[in-house]
Residue, then its C-alpha position, 0 to 999 in steps of 0.5 A: x637092100x631087100x626085095x619087096x613085092x606088089x605093083x601099080x602103074x604110074x610115072x617115075x621121076x628118075x630112072x637108071x639101070x641098077x645092078x645089085x650083086x652080093x660080095x658075101x652071101x647075106x652079109x654085104x652087097x654093092x650097088x652099081x648104077x649105070x647111066x645109059x645117057x652119058x655112059x657113066x657108072x658108079x659103085x656104092x658100098x651097101x649093107x642089107x636090111x635085117x628084114x624083108x625078102x633076101x635078094x637072090x644069090x645072083x643079085x637083082x638088076x632093075x631100074x632105079x627110080x627116085x621115090x616121090x615123096x623122096x623120104x617114102x614116109x607117105x605112099x609113093x607114086x608107082x613106077x611106070x607100068x611095064x614089065x621092068x623091075x623097078x627099085x625105089x631110091x629113098x632118102x633116110x630119116x623122118x620115119x622108120x625103114x619098115x614104113x619106107x619099104x612098105x610104101x615102096x612095096x605097095x607102089x609096086x617096087x621090087x626093091x628099095x635102096x635107102x640112102x643116107x643124107x649128109x653122111x656116107x656112114x653105112x647102117x643096117x636097116x632094122x624095124 
């Protein structure tokens, strides 16, 4: 997971609060997704990207928005136009990680989580 910068207003498909916190500086992170609709939370293992801006040591808290299109291989719809931090949830495969992150950056997301499809294997995002 790495941060990105940029922004444009628009609607979002799925919004969940997300907290990204470092277990070890610049080595491993975890993702905690919390739903205020049903008071549930889930924690996922994560590996940081090998490119992009590093997350701050204290982590990043924001709203998780399902990317549209889901694989982010084409330009994304922007998150809602308010002052919240938005993190794009993107499916793996079909194009490079850097293109996915670029499209999220251009749409105005401040972070990207790329999730695996059909596997729980953790991989570092590389160019």
